[in-house]
C-alpha positions in Angstrom: 154.3 310.6 183.7 156.5 307.7 182.9 156.6 306.4 179.4 157.8 302.8 178.7 159.7 302.3 175.4 160.0 298.9 173.8 163.4 297.9 172.6 164.0 298.3 168.9 164.8 294.6 168.5 161.4 293.6 169.8 159.7 296.1 167.3 161.6 294.5 164.4 160.9 290.9 165.2 157.3 290.8 163.8 158.5 292.3 160.5 161.4 289.8 160.3 159.0 286.9 160.9 156.7 288.1 158.2 159.6 288.5 155.7 160.9 285.0 156.5 157.4 283.6 156.1 157.0 285.3 152.7 160.4 284.1 151.6 159.5 280.5 152.6 156.2 280.7 150.7 158.0 282.1 147.6 160.6 279.3 147.6 158.0 276.6 148.2 155.9 278.0 145.3 158.9 278.0 143.0 159.6 274.4 143.8 156.0 273.3 143.4 155.5 275.1 140.1 158.8 273.8 138.8 157.7 270.3 139.5 154.3 270.7 137.8 155.9 272.5 134.9 158.2 269.5 134.3 155.3 267.1 134.7 153.2 269.1 132.2 156.1 269.2 129.7 156.7 265.4 130.1 153.0 264.8 129.3 152.6 267.3 126.5 155.9 266.6 124.8 155.0 263.1 123.5 151.6 264.4 122.3 153.3 267.2 120.4 155.9 264.8 119.0 153.2 262.4 117.8 151.3 265.3 116.2 154.5 266.4 114.5 155.0 262.9 113.1 151.5 262.7 111.7 151.6 266.2 110.2 155.2 266.3 108.9 156.4 262.7 108.9 159.9 264.1 109.8 160.3 261.7 112.8 159.3 258.5 111.0 162.8 257.4 109.8 164.4 257.7 113.2 161.5 255.8 114.9 161.8 253.0 112.5 165.5 252.8 113.2 164.8 252.5 116.9 162.4 249.6 116.5 164.1 246.3 116.9 163.5 243.4 114.7 161.9 241.5 117.5 159.4 244.2 118.3 158.4 244.4 114.6 157.8 240.7 114.6 155.8 240.7 117.8 153.5 243.2 116.2 152.8 240.8 113.4 152.2 237.7 115.4 148.5 238.4 115.3 148.5 236.1 112.2 148.0 239.1 109.9 149.4 238.5 106.5 151.9 241.0 105.2 153.0 240.9 101.6 151.5 237.4 101.3 153.6 236.2 104.3 152.5 234.7 107.6 154.6 235.2 110.7 155.2 232.0 112.6 156.9 231.3 115.9 159.4 228.4 116.1 158.2 225.9 118.6 161.0 223.4 118.4 164.4 223.5 116.6 167.6 221.4 116.4 168.8 219.7 118.5 165.3 219.2 120.0 164.3 217.9 116.5 166.6 215.8 114.4 167.7 216.1 110.8 167.5 219.9 110.5 163.7 220.1 111.0 161.9 222.8 112.8 158.3 223.0 114.0 156.3 226.2 113.7 153.0 227.3 115.3 151.2 228.0 112.0 149.3 225.4 109.9 146.2 224.8 107.9 144.3 227.5 109.9 146.8 230.0 108.4 146.6 228.6 104.9 150.0 226.9 105.2 150.4 224.0 102.8 153.1 221.4 102.1 155.8 223.0 100.0 155.2 226.5 101.4 158.6 228.4 101.5 160.0 229.4 104.9 162.4 232.3 105.2 164.0 234.7 107.6 162.5 238.2 108.1 165.7 239.6 106.5 165.1 237.6 103.3 167.2 234.4 103.3 165.2 231.3 102.6 165.6 228.3 105.0 163.5 225.5 103.7 160.0 224.3 102.9 157.0 222.9 104.8 157.1 219.1 104.8 154.1 218.3 107.0 151.2 220.4 108.0 148.6 220.2 110.7 145.7 222.5 111.8 147.8 224.7 114.1 151.4 223.7 113.4 153.7 222.5 110.7 157.1 220.8 110.2 159.7 222.5 108.1 162.6 220.7 106.5 165.6 223.0 106.2 167.7 222.9 103.0 170.6 222.0 105.2 169.0 218.6 106.2 171.3 215.7 105.4 171.1 214.6 101.8 168.8 217.5 100.8 169.7 218.9 97.3 169.0 222.5 96.4 169.6 224.3 93.1 171.6 227.5 93.8 173.8 230.1 92.1 177.2 231.5 93.2 176.8 235.3 93.6 180.4 236.0 92.6 180.2 234.6 89.0 176.6 233.5 88.5 177.7 229.8 88.2 174.8 227.4 88.9 175.6 224.8 91.7 173.8 222.2 93.7 173.9 222.6 97.5 173.9 219.3 99.4 172.8 219.5 103.0 175.0 217.8 105.6 173.1 218.7 108.7 173.6 221.3 111.5 172.9 224.2 109.1 175.8 223.2 106.8 176.2 222.3 103.1 178.8 221.0 100.7 179.2 221.4 97.0 181.8 220.7 94.3 183.2 223.1 91.8 185.7 222.9 88.9 189.0 224.1 90.2 189.3 226.9 87.7 186.1 228.7 89.0 187.0 231.5 91.4 185.4 231.2 94.9 186.5 232.5 98.3 185.5 232.3 101.9 182.6 234.6 102.6 181.0 234.4 99.1 177.3 234.2 99.1 175.3 231.4 97.5 171.8 232.5 96.3 168.6 230.8 95.4 168.2 230.0 91.7 164.8 231.7 91.4 164.3 235.3 90.2 164.3 236.6 93.8 167.9 235.4 94.3 167.6 235.1 98.1 170.6 234.1 100.2 170.8 230.4 100.9 174.3 230.0 102.4 177.7 231.5 102.8 181.0 229.9 101.8 182.8 228.8 105.0 185.8 226.9 103.6 187.4 225.9 100.2 189.8 223.1 99.8 191.5 221.6 96.7 194.5 219.3 96.2 197.0 219.7 93.4 195.8 216.4 91.8 192.0 217.2 92.1 190.0 218.7 89.2 187.3 219.8 91.6 187.2 222.1 94.6 185.4 220.9 97.7 183.4 223.8 99.2 181.8 223.9 102.7 179.0 226.4 103.3 176.9 227.4 106.2 173.3 228.7 106.7 173.0 232.5 106.9 171.5 232.1 110.4 172.1 230.0 113.5 169.4 227.3 113.1 169.8 226.4 116.8 168.5 229.9 117.9 165.6 230.4 115.5 162.6 232.3 117.0 160.5 233.6 114.2 160.1 232.8 110.5 158.0 234.0 107.5 156.0 231.5 105.6 154.6 232.0 102.1 151.1 230.2 102.1 
């Protein structure tokens, strides 16, 4: 009787195929689970982080630092008052409007009145409301030509009068013996002592008894976007 023997290679082929299939399945599973693991972490991580903020408060300072001024302002544009302030968007500004006047999108509907003070979010005061309508108002800046504003030199607490000359600029005169330098701040005369201007140039001739001082607004009035208004 004749017995046929299969070659060893042919006997091993099915086992090799099975092993290769198992290896492929294992690798595919590792990749898939790795993907879902990363996705789950990306979803759960913010939730855990938010919970950590609520329960411990440890993340609050860093989050506040990351928020830009513009984002904070946009959150307030819903006309909600914060610390007796109304957030207003600047509709028109110089040079669209002459004589250092801006138009804002808040008016009688937001309890704005003539004389309401207008300031920057950072604190410096810019001017007061000169005309008011139902949904808008005109603001005359302190730097308007001929506008006079009582102020105080921060360096030595000397009272001065700022005279607007337009374009966000001011001039004032000081006795020559009073110390003043470029970069000195000029503050409002009220108890809040808010910045009004910064000294830009000081000039005096040997025969003059007064110094002529030029100052500029603490912000670029040609690029104003948002302001705070005290109703």
